[in-house]
N, CA and C atoms of all chains as a GROMACS GRO file, in nm:
protein
  627
    1MET      N    1  -0.639   7.719   1.317
    1MET     CA    2  -0.775   7.800   1.409
    1MET      C    3  -0.717   7.943   1.489
    2LYS      N    4  -0.806   8.014   1.446
    2LYS     CA    5  -0.768   8.173   1.515
    2LYS      C    6  -0.898   8.184   1.617
    3LYS      N    7  -0.872   8.254   1.767
    3LYS     CA    8  -0.998   8.308   1.848
    3LYS      C    9  -1.036   8.473   1.838
    4LEU      N   10  -1.145   8.461   1.840
    4LEU     CA   11  -1.176   8.619   1.811
    4LEU      C   12  -1.284   8.657   1.916
    5SER      N   13  -1.322   8.786   1.942
    5SER     CA   14  -1.385   8.844   2.066
    5SER      C   15  -1.481   8.943   1.936
    6VAL      N   16  -1.624   8.903   1.921
    6VAL     CA   17  -1.702   9.000   1.841
    6VAL      C   18  -1.768   9.047   1.944
    7VAL      N   19  -1.769   9.216   1.939
    7VAL     CA   20  -1.876   9.298   2.027
    7VAL      C   21  -1.978   9.324   2.003
    8VAL      N   22  -2.103   9.347   2.023
    8VAL     CA   23  -2.195   9.375   1.970
    8VAL      C   24  -2.209   9.517   2.001
    9ALA      N   25  -2.162   9.604   1.910
    9ALA     CA   26  -2.161   9.702   1.951
    9ALA      C   27  -2.314   9.782   2.024
   10GLY      N   28  -2.393   9.751   1.975
   10GLY     CA   29  -2.531   9.834   2.071
   10GLY      C   30  -2.551   9.786   2.208
   11THR      N   31  -2.493   9.677   2.261
   11THR     CA   32  -2.524   9.580   2.384
   11THR      C   33  -2.394   9.583   2.458
   12GLY      N   34  -2.275   9.608   2.371
   12GLY     CA   35  -2.180   9.610   2.457
   12GLY      C   36  -2.118   9.420   2.462
   13GLN      N   37  -2.177   9.306   2.434
   13GLN     CA   38  -2.246   9.183   2.469
   13GLN      C   39  -2.072   9.140   2.377
   14ILE      N   40  -2.033   9.054   2.446
   14ILE     CA   41  -1.925   8.999   2.365
   14ILE      C   42  -1.915   8.853   2.351
   15ARG      N   43  -1.907   8.801   2.210
   15ARG     CA   44  -1.947   8.698   2.193
   15ARG      C   45  -1.781   8.636   2.120
   16ASP      N   46  -1.738   8.498   2.198
   16ASP     CA   47  -1.616   8.479   2.149
   16ASP      C   48  -1.657   8.359   2.044
   17VAL      N   49  -1.556   8.356   1.950
   17VAL     CA   50  -1.584   8.255   1.816
   17VAL      C   51  -1.417   8.180   1.798
   18GLU      N   52  -1.415   8.104   1.754
   18GLU     CA   53  -1.295   8.028   1.705
   18GLU      C   54  -1.293   8.002   1.555
   19ILE      N   55  -1.258   8.030   1.486
   19ILE     CA   56  -1.266   8.032   1.313
   19ILE      C   57  -1.144   7.981   1.249
   20GLN      N   58  -1.167   7.866   1.154
   20GLN     CA   59  -1.095   7.824   1.072
   20GLN      C   60  -1.046   7.917   0.914
   21PRO      N   61  -0.944   7.834   0.874
   21PRO     CA   62  -0.898   7.956   0.743
   21PRO      C   63  -1.021   7.932   0.679
   22GLY      N   64  -1.038   8.016   0.590
   22GLY     CA   65  -1.157   8.066   0.472
   22GLY      C   66  -1.272   8.098   0.557
   23THR      N   67  -1.286   8.164   0.696
   23THR     CA   68  -1.422   8.140   0.736
   23THR      C   69  -1.448   8.321   0.716
   24THR      N   70  -1.541   8.323   0.644
   24THR     CA   71  -1.583   8.490   0.594
   24THR      C   72  -1.653   8.539   0.726
   25ALA      N   73  -1.688   8.682   0.656
   25ALA     CA   74  -1.724   8.758   0.774
   25ALA      C   75  -1.878   8.734   0.773
   26GLY      N   76  -1.904   8.692   0.689
   26GLY     CA   77  -2.078   8.652   0.680
   26GLY      C   78  -2.090   8.490   0.770
   27ASP      N   79  -1.979   8.416   0.760
   27ASP     CA   80  -1.971   8.322   0.784
   27ASP      C   81  -2.021   8.344   0.946
   28ILE      N   82  -1.951   8.422   1.021
   28ILE     CA   83  -1.972   8.466   1.132
   28ILE      C   84  -2.066   8.518   1.189
   29LEU      N   85  -2.144   8.616   1.138
   29LEU     CA   86  -2.260   8.688   1.152
   29LEU      C   87  -2.356   8.555   1.132
   30HIS      N   88  -2.384   8.504   1.055
   30HIS     CA   89  -2.493   8.405   1.056
   30HIS      C   90  -2.461   8.296   1.182
   31GLN      N   91  -2.344   8.267   1.190
   31GLN     CA   92  -2.358   8.152   1.343
   31GLN      C   93  -2.368   8.237   1.475
   32LEU      N   94  -2.316   8.381   1.454
   32LEU     CA   95  -2.368   8.448   1.586
   32LEU      C   96  -2.497   8.507   1.559
   33ASN      N   97  -2.579   8.456   1.456
   33ASN     CA   98  -2.726   8.510   1.429
   33ASN      C   99  -2.738   8.665   1.435
   34LEU      N  100  -2.647   8.723   1.401
   34LEU     CA  101  -2.665   8.889   1.362
   34LEU      C  102  -2.659   8.943   1.215
   35THR      N  103  -2.766   8.890   1.162
   35THR     CA  104  -2.827   8.941   1.033
   35THR      C  105  -2.849   9.107   1.052
   36ASP      N  106  -2.832   9.155   0.934
   36ASP     CA  107  -2.833   9.273   0.943
   36ASP      C  108  -2.729   9.342   1.015
   37TYR      N  109  -2.592   9.286   1.055
   37TYR     CA  110  -2.476   9.343   1.128
   37TYR      C  111  -2.410   9.365   1.023
   38LEU      N  112  -2.291   9.395   1.069
   38LEU     CA  113  -2.147   9.423   0.949
   38LEU      C  114  -2.080   9.380   1.108
   39LEU      N  115  -1.967   9.348   1.033
   39LEU     CA  116  -1.827   9.350   1.098
   39LEU      C  117  -1.709   9.445   1.071
   40SER      N  118  -1.664   9.446   1.154
   40SER     CA  119  -1.521   9.591   1.146
   40SER      C  120  -1.446   9.578   1.267
   41LYS      N  121  -1.325   9.619   1.208
   41LYS     CA  122  -1.203   9.619   1.357
   41LYS      C  123  -1.226   9.716   1.429
   42GLY      N  124  -1.281   9.828   1.389
   42GLY     CA  125  -1.356   9.956   1.470
   42GLY      C  126  -1.407  10.079   1.380
   43PRO      N  127  -1.433  10.156   1.410
   43PRO     CA  128  -1.498  10.270   1.317
   43PRO      C  129  -1.447  10.375   1.251
   44ASN      N  130  -1.279  10.336   1.225
   44ASN     CA  131  -1.233  10.411   1.167
   44ASN      C  132  -1.124  10.309   1.069
   45GLU      N  133  -1.191  10.134   1.054
   45GLU     CA  134  -1.151  10.070   0.961
   45GLU      C  135  -1.304   9.999   0.857
   46PRO      N  136  -1.260   9.972   0.717
   46PRO     CA  137  -1.394   9.949   0.658
   46PRO      C  138  -1.462   9.827   0.699
   47PHE      N  139  -1.586   9.797   0.668
   47PHE     CA  140  -1.675   9.686   0.727
   47PHE      C  141  -1.610   9.550   0.655
   48PHE      N  142  -1.591   9.481   0.690
   48PHE     CA  143  -1.587   9.321   0.602
   48PHE      C  144  -1.708   9.300   0.512
   49ALA      N  145  -1.642   9.263   0.380
   49ALA     CA  146  -1.755   9.237   0.281
   49ALA      C  147  -1.791   9.095   0.336
   50ALA      N  148  -1.919   9.067   0.310
   50ALA     CA  149  -1.977   8.937   0.366
   50ALA      C  150  -1.917   8.813   0.321
   51ALA      N  151  -1.885   8.796   0.206
   51ALA     CA  152  -1.798   8.674   0.115
   51ALA      C  153  -1.636   8.681   0.150
   52GLU      N  154  -1.615   8.819   0.231
   52GLU     CA  155  -1.446   8.806   0.242
   52GLU      C  156  -1.402   8.712   0.339
   53SER      N  157  -1.285   8.685   0.318
   53SER     CA  158  -1.236   8.601   0.477
   53SER      C  159  -1.169   8.690   0.582
   54ALA      N  160  -1.234   8.656   0.702
   54ALA     CA  161  -1.248   8.689   0.788
   54ALA      C  162  -1.089   8.657   0.844
   55TYR      N  163  -1.070   8.555   0.824
   55TYR     CA  164  -0.967   8.446   0.901
   55TYR      C  165  -0.819   8.540   0.855
   56ASP      N  166  -0.780   8.618   0.724
   56ASP     CA  167  -0.678   8.660   0.704
   56ASP      C  168  -0.680   8.760   0.744
   57LYS      N  169  -0.775   8.823   0.786
   57LYS     CA  170  -0.780   9.001   0.802
   57LYS      C  171  -0.747   9.017   0.978
   58VAL      N  172  -0.796   8.926   1.056
   58VAL     CA  173  -0.762   8.914   1.197
   58VAL      C  174  -0.649   8.873   1.251
   59LYS      N  175  -0.624   8.920   1.345
   59LYS     CA  176  -0.514   8.829   1.435
   59LYS      C  177  -0.609   8.721   1.521
   60ASP      N  178  -0.484   8.643   1.588
   60ASP     CA  179  -0.560   8.564   1.683
   60ASP      C  180  -0.570   8.632   1.825
   61GLY      N  181  -0.682   8.632   1.859
   61GLY     CA  182  -0.750   8.696   2.008
   61GLY      C  183  -0.787   8.814   1.989
   62GLU      N  184  -0.800   8.869   1.881
   62GLU     CA  185  -0.822   9.021   1.842
   62GLU      C  186  -0.997   9.038   1.860
   63LYS      N  187  -1.027   9.174   1.896
   63LYS     CA  188  -1.146   9.194   1.885
   63LYS      C  189  -1.207   9.266   1.748
   64ILE      N  190  -1.319   9.256   1.751
   64ILE     CA  191  -1.399   9.304   1.616
   64ILE      C  192  -1.521   9.351   1.670
   65PHE      N  193  -1.594   9.452   1.594
   65PHE     CA  194  -1.715   9.460   1.608
   65PHE      C  195  -1.827   9.468   1.508
   66ALA      N  196  -1.947   9.422   1.583
   66ALA     CA  197  -2.035   9.411   1.495
   66ALA      C  198  -2.151   9.534   1.536
   67SER      N  199  -2.200   9.584   1.409
   67SER     CA  200  -2.268   9.692   1.398
   67SER      C  201  -2.372   9.681   1.303
   68THR      N  202  -2.510   9.749   1.337
   68THR     CA  203  -2.597   9.717   1.190
   68THR      C  204  -2.559   9.828   1.131
   69LYS      N  205  -2.608   9.785   1.015
   69LYS     CA  206  -2.595   9.880   0.895
   69LYS      C  207  -2.674   9.999   0.893
   70ALA      N  208  -2.610  10.055   0.859
   70ALA     CA  209  -2.648  10.231   0.851
   70ALA      C  210  -2.560  10.323   0.742
   71GLU      N  211  -2.636  10.399   0.703
   71GLU     CA  212  -2.577  10.495   0.572
   71GLU      C  213  -2.637  10.638   0.586
   72VAL      N  214  -2.524  10.717   0.588
   72VAL     CA  215  -2.595  10.862   0.596
   72VAL      C  216  -2.625  10.919   0.459
   73GLY      N  217  -2.712  10.946   0.459
   73GLY     CA  218  -2.793  10.999   0.365
   73GLY      C  219  -2.822  10.935   0.195
   74VAL      N  220  -2.769  10.830   0.182
   74VAL     CA  221  -2.817  10.731   0.080
   74VAL      C  222  -2.927  10.782  -0.037
   75THR      N  223  -3.063  10.785   0.039
   75THR     CA  224  -3.168  10.763  -0.054
   75THR      C  225  -3.198  10.890  -0.074
   76VAL      N  226  -3.179  10.974  -0.011
   76VAL     CA  227  -3.203  11.106  -0.038
   76VAL      C  228  -3.080  11.202  -0.092
   77CYS      N  229  -2.989  11.182  -0.040
   77CYS     CA  230  -2.903  11.311  -0.074
   77CYS      C  231  -2.767  11.259  -0.179
   78ALA      N  232  -2.771  11.107  -0.210
   78ALA     CA  233  -2.677  11.098  -0.271
   78ALA      C  234  -2.677  11.136  -0.449
   79MET      N  235   4.326   8.795   5.690
   79MET     CA  236   4.157   8.791   5.638
   79MET      C  237   4.073   8.906   5.576
   80ARG      N  238   4.034   8.926   5.462
   80ARG     CA  239   3.974   8.988   5.399
   80ARG      C  240   3.855   9.046   5.396
   81VAL      N  241   3.739   8.952   5.489
   81VAL     CA  242   3.642   8.947   5.499
   81VAL      C  243   3.622   8.913   5.624
   82LYS      N  244   3.559   9.010   5.706
   82LYS     CA  245   3.514   8.931   5.828
   82LYS      C  246   3.376   8.934   5.897
   83PRO      N  247   3.311   8.803   5.893
   83PRO     CA  248   3.152   8.819   5.913
   83PRO      C  249   3.141   8.895   6.041
   84LEU      N  250   3.036   8.972   6.035
   84LEU     CA  251   2.987   9.066   6.137
   84LEU      C  252   2.842   8.997   6.189
   85GLY      N  253   2.783   8.909   6.183
   85GLY     CA  254   2.661   8.858   6.169
   85GLY      C  255   2.539   8.829   6.111
   86THR      N  256   2.426   8.802   6.104
   86THR     CA  257   2.364   8.778   6.011
   86THR      C  258   2.237   8.845   6.055
   87ARG      N  259   2.160   8.895   5.922
   87ARG     CA  260   2.030   8.936   6.009
   87ARG      C  261   1.937   8.915   5.865
   88THR      N  262   1.778   8.963   5.880
   88THR     CA  263   1.677   8.900   5.808
   88THR      C  264   1.688   8.995   5.684
   89ALA      N  265   1.626   8.960   5.569
   89ALA     CA  266   1.635   9.057   5.467
   89ALA      C  267   1.496   9.134   5.479
   90PRO      N  268   1.474   9.232   5.392
   90PRO     CA  269   1.389   9.323   5.403
   90PRO      C  270   1.243   9.226   5.314
   91ALA      N  271   1.098   9.224   5.370
   91ALA     CA  272   1.017   9.188   5.306
   91ALA      C  273   0.990   9.151   5.190
   92SER      N  274   1.024   9.281   5.094
   92SER     CA  275   1.040   9.269   4.981
   92SER      C  276   1.123   9.185   4.898
   93ILE      N  277   1.211   9.155   4.963
   93ILE     CA  278   1.326   9.038   4.910
   93ILE      C  279   1.290   8.891   4.944
   94ARG      N  280   1.248   8.904   5.046
   94ARG     CA  281   1.198   8.754   5.090
   94ARG      C  282   1.079   8.734   5.009
   95ASP      N  283   0.992   8.804   4.986
   95ASP     CA  284   0.862   8.824   4.890
   95ASP      C  285   0.901   8.736   4.752
   96LEU      N  286   1.028   8.794   4.702
   96LEU     CA  287   1.088   8.803   4.576
   96LEU      C  288   1.109   8.670   4.562
   97PHE      N  289   1.227   8.598   4.699
   97PHE     CA  290   1.256   8.468   4.654
   97PHE      C  291   1.167   8.377   4.705
   98SER      N  292   1.076   8.384   4.767
   98SER     CA  293   0.956   8.315   4.770
   98SER      C  294   0.870   8.296   4.679
   99ARG      N  295   0.872   8.381   4.569
   99ARG     CA  296   0.763   8.365   4.484
   99ARG      C  297   0.846   8.293   4.349
  100VAL      N  298   0.973   8.306   4.356
  100VAL     CA  299   1.089   8.221   4.273
  100VAL      C  300   1.085   8.064   4.288
  101ARG      N  301   1.084   8.047   4.446
  101ARG     CA  302   1.071   7.939   4.444
  101ARG      C  303   0.946   7.845   4.442
  102ARG      N  304   0.861   7.897   4.478
  102ARG     CA  305   0.692   7.879   4.442
  102ARG      C  306   0.650   7.886   4.280
  103GLY      N  307   0.717   7.905   4.204
  103GLY     CA  308   0.697   7.956   4.058
  103GLY      C  309   0.600   8.003   4.041
  104GLN      N  310   0.524   7.994   3.912
  104GLN     CA  311   0.415   8.078   3.896
  104GLN      C  312   0.293   8.091   3.966
  105THR      N  313   0.251   8.209   4.012
  105THR     CA  314   0.130   8.208   4.056
  105THR      C  315  -0.006   8.188   3.954
  106PRO      N  316  -0.127   8.129   4.035
  106PRO     CA  317  -0.245   8.101   3.922
  106PRO      C  318  -0.281   8.243   3.874
  107ALA      N  319  -0.317   8.247   3.758
  107ALA     CA  320  -0.393   8.351   3.672
  107ALA      C  321  -0.501   8.367   3.735
  108ILE      N  322  -0.500   8.526   3.745
  108ILE     CA  323  -0.646   8.590   3.801
  108ILE      C  324  -0.743   8.616   3.661
  109SER      N  325  -0.838   8.597   3.686
  109SER     CA  326  -0.933   8.587   3.578
  109SER      C  327  -0.994   8.742   3.581
  110VAL      N  328  -0.961   8.812   3.457
  110VAL     CA  329  -1.001   8.964   3.438
  110VAL      C  330  -1.161   8.987   3.363
  111GLN      N  331  -1.235   8.981   3.426
  111GLN     CA  332  -1.364   8.978   3.385
  111GLN      C  333  -1.329   9.121   3.276
  112ARG      N  334  -1.428   9.096   3.130
  112ARG     CA  335  -1.419   9.206   3.062
  112ARG      C  336  -1.539   9.282   3.079
  113ARG      N  337  -1.563   9.414   3.037
  113ARG     CA  338  -1.646   9.479   3.035
  113ARG      C  339  -1.733   9.498   2.948
  114GLN      N  340  -1.887   9.439   2.968
  114GLN     CA  341  -1.958   9.433   2.841
  114GLN      C  342  -2.044   9.565   2.838
  115ILE      N  343  -1.984   9.706   2.771
  115ILE     CA  344  -2.100   9.796   2.775
  115ILE      C  345  -2.115   9.838   2.619
  116PRO      N  346  -2.212   9.902   2.636
  116PRO     CA  347  -2.224   9.948   2.482
  116PRO      C  348  -2.114  10.036   2.470
  117TYR      N  349  -2.091  10.026   2.311
  117TYR     CA  350  -2.014  10.160   2.228
  117TYR      C  351  -2.012  10.265   2.292
  118TRP      N  352  -2.110  10.319   2.267
  118TRP     CA  353  -2.155  10.469   2.307
  118TRP      C  354  -2.104  10.494   2.480
  119GLN      N  355  -2.162  10.405   2.552
  119GLN     CA  356  -2.102  10.379   2.688
  119GLN      C  357  -1.951  10.430   2.671
  120GLU      N  358  -1.882  10.318   2.629
  120GLU     CA  359  -1.734  10.295   2.625
  120GLU      C  360  -1.670  10.404   2.593
  121HIS      N  361  -1.737  10.465   2.484
  121HIS     CA  362  -1.674  10.586   2.435
  121HIS      C  363  -1.735  10.721   2.486
  122GLY      N  364  -1.751  10.737   2.631
  122GLY     CA  365  -1.783  10.838   2.682
  122GLY      C  366  -1.946  10.921   2.694
  123TRP      N  367  -2.016  10.845   2.618
  123TRP     CA  368  -2.138  10.927   2.605
  123TRP      C  369  -2.226  10.920   2.720
  124THR      N  370  -2.324  11.030   2.757
  124THR     CA  371  -2.396  11.009   2.871
  124THR      C  372  -2.530  11.010   2.812
  125LEU      N  373  -2.618  10.951   2.909
  125LEU     CA  374  -2.766  10.906   2.835
  125LEU      C  375  -2.864  10.982   2.976
  126GLU      N  376  -2.938  11.082   2.923
  126GLU     CA  377  -3.030  11.164   3.036
  126GLU      C  378  -3.169  11.132   2.961
  127GLY      N  379  -3.230  11.086   2.994
  127GLY     CA  380  -3.360  11.038   2.950
  127GLY      C  381  -3.364  11.004   2.796
  128THR      N  382  -3.350  11.035   2.721
  128THR     CA  383  -3.391  10.986   2.572
  128THR      C  384  -3.258  11.058   2.457
  129VAL      N  385  -3.198  11.138   2.544
  129VAL     CA  386  -3.110  11.214   2.491
  129VAL      C  387  -2.946  11.180   2.546
  130TYR      N  388  -2.843  11.162   2.431
  130TYR     CA  389  -2.723  11.114   2.441
  130TYR      C  390  -2.628  11.226   2.434
  131THR      N  391  -2.516  11.274   2.503
  131THR     CA  392  -2.432  11.349   2.455
  131THR      C  393  -2.295  11.313   2.468
  132GLY      N  394  -2.218  11.381   2.414
  132GLY     CA  395  -2.119  11.307   2.382
  132GLY      C  396  -2.038  11.324   2.295
  133THR      N  397  -1.895  11.274   2.206
  133THR     CA  398  -1.836  11.308   2.095
  133THR      C  399  -1.800  11.182   1.998
  134TYR      N  400  -1.814  11.210   1.864
  134TYR     CA  401  -1.759  11.167   1.808
  134TYR      C  402  -1.623  11.146   1.761
  135GLN      N  403  -1.560  11.023   1.795
  135GLN     CA  404  -1.409  11.019   1.832
  135GLN      C  405  -1.349  10.966   1.687
  136THR      N  406  -1.234  11.003   1.614
  136THR     CA  407  -1.169  10.973   1.523
  136THR      C  408  -1.005  10.997   1.543
  137PRO      N  409  -0.966  10.944   1.460
  137PRO     CA  410  -0.792  11.006   1.446
  137PRO      C  411  -0.797  11.123   1.457
  138HIS      N  412  -0.867  11.212   1.341
  138HIS     CA  413  -0.829  11.326   1.339
  138HIS      C  414  -0.899  11.427   1.423
  139GLY      N  415  -0.968  11.383   1.547
  139GLY     CA  416  -1.027  11.472   1.639
  139GLY      C  417  -1.164  11.400   1.695
  140SER      N  418  -1.233  11.474   1.801
  140SER     CA  419  -1.338  11.468   1.881
  140SER      C  420  -1.425  11.560   1.825
  141PHE      N  421  -1.550  11.540   1.780
  141PHE     CA  422  -1.626  11.598   1.764
  141PHE      C  423  -1.802  11.608   1.810
  142GLN      N  424  -1.786  11.729   1.874
  142GLN     CA  425  -1.961  11.728   1.956
  142GLN      C  426  -2.047  11.682   1.910
  143GLY      N  427  -2.117  11.627   1.980
  143GLY     CA  428  -2.254  11.584   1.936
  143GLY      C  429  -2.366  11.551   2.018
  144TRP      N  430  -2.493  11.552   2.001
  144TRP     CA  431  -2.616  11.464   2.070
  144TRP      C  432  -2.654  11.403   1.983
  145ILE      N  433  -2.738  11.283   2.044
  145ILE     CA  434  -2.849  11.192   1.989
  145ILE      C  435  -2.955  11.182   2.067
  146GLU      N  436  -3.091  11.221   2.013
  146GLU     CA  437  -3.203  11.190   2.048
  146GLU      C  438  -3.316  11.055   1.956
  147GLN      N  439  -3.324  10.995   2.085
  147GLN     CA  440  -3.374  10.826   2.036
  147GLN      C  441  -3.569  10.894   2.079
  148GLU      N  442  -3.649  10.904   1.955
  148GLU     CA  443  -3.741  10.912   1.951
  148GLU      C  444  -3.850  10.795   2.036
  149ARG      N  445  -3.958  10.805   2.093
  149ARG     CA  446  -4.034  10.709   2.120
  149ARG      C  447  -4.039  10.567   2.026
  150SER      N  448  -4.064  10.647   1.898
  150SER     CA  449  -4.079  10.546   1.761
  150SER      C  450  -3.964  10.452   1.732
  151GLY      N  451  -3.869  10.497   1.816
  151GLY     CA  452  -3.738  10.427   1.779
  151GLY      C  453  -3.666  10.476   1.681
  152HIS      N  454  -3.677  10.585   1.639
  152HIS     CA  455  -3.639  10.659   1.513
  152HIS      C  456  -3.527  10.727   1.602
  153ILE      N  457  -3.416  10.736   1.554
  153ILE     CA  458  -3.260  10.779   1.607
  153ILE      C  459  -3.261  10.928   1.533
  154ASN      N  460  -3.234  11.032   1.596
  154ASN     CA  461  -3.184  11.149   1.549
  154ASN      C  462  -3.020  11.197   1.599
  155PHE      N  463  -2.926  11.200   1.467
  155PHE     CA  464  -2.775  11.212   1.534
  155PHE      C  465  -2.764  11.371   1.487
  156PHE      N  466  -2.706  11.449   1.602
  156PHE     CA  467  -2.666  11.586   1.553
  156PHE      C  468  -2.485  11.594   1.584
  157LEU      N  469  -2.449  11.705   1.504
  157LEU     CA  470  -2.304  11.708   1.490
  157LEU      C  471  -2.333  11.879   1.499
  158TYR      N  472  -2.202  11.917   1.609
  158TYR     CA  473  -2.200  12.048   1.637
  158TYR      C  474  -2.080  12.094   1.519
  159ASN      N  475  -2.094  12.225   1.484
  159ASN     CA  476  -2.021  12.308   1.400
  159ASN      C  477  -1.913  12.209   1.306
  160PRO      N  478  -1.964  12.148   1.233
  160PRO     CA  479  -1.880  12.040   1.125
  160PRO      C  480  -1.779  12.114   1.053
  161SER      N  481  -1.657  12.060   1.060
  161SER     CA  482  -1.514  12.142   0.989
  161SER      C  483  -1.540  12.134   0.851
  162LEU      N  484  -1.434  12.198   0.788
  162LEU     CA  485  -1.482  12.253   0.674
  162LEU      C  486  -1.399  12.104   0.601
  163GLU      N  487  -1.371  12.011   0.654
  163GLU     CA  488  -1.352  11.920   0.570
  163GLU      C  489  -1.480  11.819   0.576
  164ILE      N  490  -1.526  11.834   0.667
  164ILE     CA  491  -1.661  11.740   0.671
  164ILE      C  492  -1.736  11.805   0.539
  165ARG      N  493  -1.756  11.959   0.551
  165ARG     CA  494  -1.844  12.017   0.472
  165ARG      C  495  -1.818  12.026   0.316
  166ARG      N  496  -1.701  11.946   0.294
  166ARG     CA  497  -1.635  11.962   0.171
  166ARG      C  498  -1.672  11.790   0.085
  167HIS      N  499  -1.706  11.726   0.187
  167HIS     CA  500  -1.756  11.555   0.175
  167HIS      C  501  -1.835  11.577   0.072
  168SER      N  502  -1.883  11.462   0.022
  168SER     CA  503  -1.992  11.435  -0.090
  168SER      C  504  -2.107  11.435  -0.023
  169HIS      N  505  -2.129  11.412   0.106
  169HIS     CA  506  -2.243  11.378   0.183
  169HIS      C  507  -2.260  11.488   0.258
  170TRP      N  508  -2.210  11.619   0.228
  170TRP     CA  509  -2.218  11.706   0.312
  170TRP      C  510  -2.371  11.774   0.273
  171THR      N  511  -2.447  11.728   0.170
  171THR     CA  512  -2.565  11.768   0.131
  171THR      C  513  -2.676  11.690   0.251
  172CYS      N  514  -2.627  11.588   0.322
  172CYS     CA  515  -2.698  11.497   0.392
  172CYS      C  516  -2.669  11.576   0.533
  173PHE      N  517  -2.642  11.695   0.577
  173PHE     CA  518  -2.644  11.764   0.689
  173PHE      C  519  -2.737  11.887   0.716
  174GLN      N  520  -2.832  11.881   0.775
  174GLN     CA  521  -2.946  11.976   0.757
  174GLN      C  522  -2.919  12.054   0.866
  175HIS      N  523  -2.940  12.177   0.877
  175HIS     CA  524  -2.870  12.306   0.945
  175HIS      C  525  -2.994  12.313   1.104
  176ARG      N  526  -3.001  12.300   1.204
  176ARG     CA  527  -3.091  12.303   1.286
  176ARG      C  528  -3.087  12.442   1.382
  177GLY      N  529  -2.966  12.516   1.365
  177GLY     CA  530  -2.981  12.637   1.425
  177GLY      C  531  -2.864  12.607   1.518
  178SER      N  532  -2.806  12.731   1.562
  178SER     CA  533  -2.640  12.768   1.652
  178SER      C  534  -2.597  12.653   1.606
  179ASP      N  535  -2.559  12.638   1.497
  179ASP     CA  536  -2.424  12.565   1.446
  179ASP      C  537  -2.465  12.401   1.439
  180TRP      N  538  -2.546  12.366   1.506
  180TRP     CA  539  -2.608  12.226   1.526
  180TRP      C  540  -2.630  12.148   1.402
  181TYR      N  541  -2.593  12.045   1.332
  181TYR     CA  542  -2.654  12.007   1.214
  181TYR      C  543  -2.682  11.845   1.231
  182LEU      N  544  -2.829  11.822   1.153
  182LEU     CA  545  -2.890  11.698   1.190
  182LEU      C  546  -2.839  11.621   1.091
  183VAL      N  547  -2.769  11.510   1.128
  183VAL     CA  548  -2.685  11.394   0.993
  183VAL      C  549  -2.801  11.339   0.940
  184HIS      N  550  -2.863  11.351   0.809
  184HIS     CA  551  -2.973  11.250   0.788
  184HIS      C  552  -2.894  11.104   0.737
  185MET      N  553  -2.990  11.045   0.807
  185MET     CA  554  -2.962  10.905   0.785
  185MET      C  555  -3.029  10.800   0.677
  186GLY      N  556  -3.020  10.756   0.559
  186GLY     CA  557  -3.067  10.710   0.452
  186GLY      C  558  -3.097  10.578   0.498
  187GLN      N  559  -3.032  10.489   0.578
  187GLN     CA  560  -3.044  10.387   0.598
  187GLN      C  561  -3.032  10.392   0.739
  188GLN      N  562  -3.104  10.404   0.858
  188GLN     CA  563  -3.109  10.381   1.005
  188GLN      C  564  -3.071  10.285   1.036
  189PRO      N  565  -2.967  10.335   1.153
  189PRO     CA  566  -2.915  10.235   1.227
  189PRO      C  567  -2.976  10.172   1.332
  190LYS      N  568  -2.965  10.032   1.388
  190LYS     CA  569  -3.085   9.964   1.453
  190LYS      C  570  -3.084  10.044   1.622
  191ASP      N  571  -2.927  10.090   1.669
  191ASP     CA  572  -2.903  10.119   1.777
  191ASP      C  573  -2.806  10.268   1.777
  192VAL      N  574  -2.841  10.337   1.899
  192VAL     CA  575  -2.737  10.411   1.874
  192VAL      C  576  -2.587  10.424   1.866
  193SER      N  577  -2.514  10.327   1.920
  193SER     CA  578  -2.397  10.260   1.883
  193SER      C  579  -2.346  10.263   1.753
  194SER      N  580  -2.437  10.200   1.697
  194SER     CA  581  -2.403  10.208   1.540
  194SER      C  582  -2.407  10.322   1.449
  195GLY      N  583  -2.491  10.384   1.493
  195GLY     CA  584  -2.508  10.511   1.457
  195GLY      C  585  -2.350  10.581   1.467
  196ILE      N  586  -2.329  10.636   1.594
  196ILE     CA  587  -2.218  10.694   1.624
  196ILE      C  588  -2.098  10.611   1.533
  197ILE      N  589  -2.092  10.503   1.550
  197ILE     CA  590  -1.979  10.431   1.446
  197ILE      C  591  -1.993  10.499   1.320
  198THR      N  592  -2.117  10.490   1.252
  198THR     CA  593  -2.138  10.540   1.148
  198THR      C  594  -2.068  10.668   1.084
  199ILE      N  595  -2.119  10.766   1.199
  199ILE     CA  596  -2.068  10.915   1.158
  199ILE      C  597  -1.955  10.909   1.167
  200GLU      N  598  -1.868  10.852   1.278
  200GLU     CA  599  -1.699  10.855   1.294
  200GLU      C  600  -1.645  10.785   1.144
  201ARG      N  601  -1.709  10.711   1.081
  201ARG     CA  602  -1.631  10.632   0.978
  201ARG      C  603  -1.669  10.763   0.865
  202LEU      N  604  -1.780  10.876   0.882
  202LEU     CA  605  -1.799  10.943   0.803
  202LEU      C  606  -1.715  11.059   0.798
  203ILE      N  607  -1.669  11.105   0.938
  203ILE     CA  608  -1.594  11.215   0.934
  203ILE      C  609  -1.450  11.165   0.905
  204THR      N  610  -1.392  11.040   0.944
  204THR     CA  611  -1.274  11.005   0.908
  204THR      C  612  -1.266  10.977   0.749
  205GLU      N  613  -1.349  10.960   0.707
  205GLU     CA  614  -1.352  10.914   0.528
  205GLU      C  615  -1.328  11.082   0.472
  206ALA      N  616  -1.389  11.194   0.515
  206ALA     CA  617  -1.396  11.311   0.517
  206ALA      C  618  -1.253  11.368   0.485
  207TYR      N  619  -1.174  11.356   0.613
  207TYR     CA  620  -1.059  11.423   0.636
  207TYR      C  621  -0.936  11.290   0.582
  208GLU      N  622  -1.000  11.193   0.487
  208GLU     CA  623  -0.880  11.114   0.432
  208GLU      C  624  -0.907  11.112   0.313
  209SER      N  625  -1.013  11.176   0.237
  209SER     CA  626  -1.045  11.155   0.134
  209SER      C  627  -0.994  11.285   0.024
   0.00000   0.00000   0.00000
């Protein structure tokens, strides 16, 4: 088991969770009712894919961020 | 006799305190409250009315910006004088010049809050420097 603090970027609210091996980023977001959000270790780190095991990527007690999905330009500029 | 006792005196308070702590064992832990503030605030942005001013912070430097939140909820993100690295990025076409070296960053998918938008732009700037 690992303990994680998920910081909701928009509000600063911190949600503490405990995850088991194999827990995915999607599982965490679903459990916290944060649909339309993405998890990352910070702005300079890639987002976790929903099906990716978050357990393997985080350390016990680590703080990670949940931010809403946003994309620069895609629909118009890509 | 090589040692001649001259009497006793009280040790300084700091030494007495240290020994007293050792005798008592570990003192109870103090619970430190975590600050629960939005990302924009934690990263030094300020809000005046509907306008946020601050910097997009990356390992490659801080980049001046401002953000306007419209009544409709739509958020406009601006970046001042983007560097050459940013101008060379594949998303440079998404930056619209708005005069005086300020550029509007066009969001194909709008973030639901200002903090998420700041994170997105910081990620884009980092990408521009690392690609």
